[in-house]
TIRO-798119 format. One record per residue (C-alpha): x, z, y; residue in three letters. Coordinates in steps of 0.05 Angstrom, whole numbers. Last residue first. Layout:
N
- X, Z, Y, ala
...
//
This chain:
73
- 125, -249, 44, ala
- 87, -186, 24, asp
- 53, -210, -39, thr
- 12, -154, -69, thr
- 30, -93, -111, pro
- -26, -54, -145, ser
- -60, -4, -100, ser
- -130, -24, -121, pro
- -116, -4, -194, asp
- -168, -39, -237, ala
- -215, -2, -284, gly
- -277, -39, -261, pro
- -257, -93, -211, met
- -282, -79, -140, gln
- -217, -45, -120, ala
- -177, -106, -142, ala
- -218, -151, -96, thr
- -208, -103, -38, lys
- -133, -99, -52, arg
- -128, -175, -53, asn
- -166, -179, 12, gly
- -120, -128, 44, ala
- -59, -168, 22, asn
- -90, -232, 50, gln
- -107, -196, 115, leu
- -35, -170, 121, ile
- -9, -241, 109, ile
- -55, -267, 163, arg
- -29, -213, 210, arg
- 43, -234, 196, arg
- 28, -305, 218, arg
- -13, -279, 277, asp
- 47, -242, 306, asp
- 63, -169, 297, val
- 63, -107, 341, leu
- -11, -88, 343, gly
- -18, -92, 268, trp
- 46, -52, 251, glu
- 12, 16, 244, lys
- -46, -12, 203, ile
- 1, -50, 157, glu
- 43, 14, 146, glu
- -20, 53, 130, leu
- -39, 1, 79, ser
- -97, -45, 95, arg
- -160, -41, 53, phe
- -207, -47, 113, cys
- -253, 13, 101, gly
- -219, 50, 44, leu
- -154, 50, 82, cys
- -94, 50, 35, thr
- -47, 110, 38, leu
- -38, 112, -38, asp
- -80, 176, -44, asp
- -137, 143, -5, asp
- -139, 135, 70, leu
- -205, 139, 109, cys
- -221, 96, 169, cys
- -292, 70, 167, asn
- -289, 37, 236, gly
- -294, -33, 208, ile
- -221, -51, 220, cys
- -207, -123, 200, pro
- -168, -134, 265, ser
- -175, -203, 295, gln
- -129, -262, 284, val
- -130, -312, 342, ala
- -95, -262, 387, ser
- -103, -262, 462, gly
- -141, -197, 464, thr
- -130, -158, 399, asp
- -139, -91, 433, ser
- -115, -26, 402, met
//
């Protein structure tokens, strides 16, 4: 999907593999966030990126659960 005309670019790195919680191990977006990316505005995309960043940080912490809930406002 093209992001032409959008200020917020997709975080996809082409390493698409979902874990047991349906979170991409490449970009750390949930499956639902990936599916909605092409349909939402830049405000929502920034929220998705923040959530993905939180998941990535959590995944890098020893013993942490990367699928822990994040703000979805």
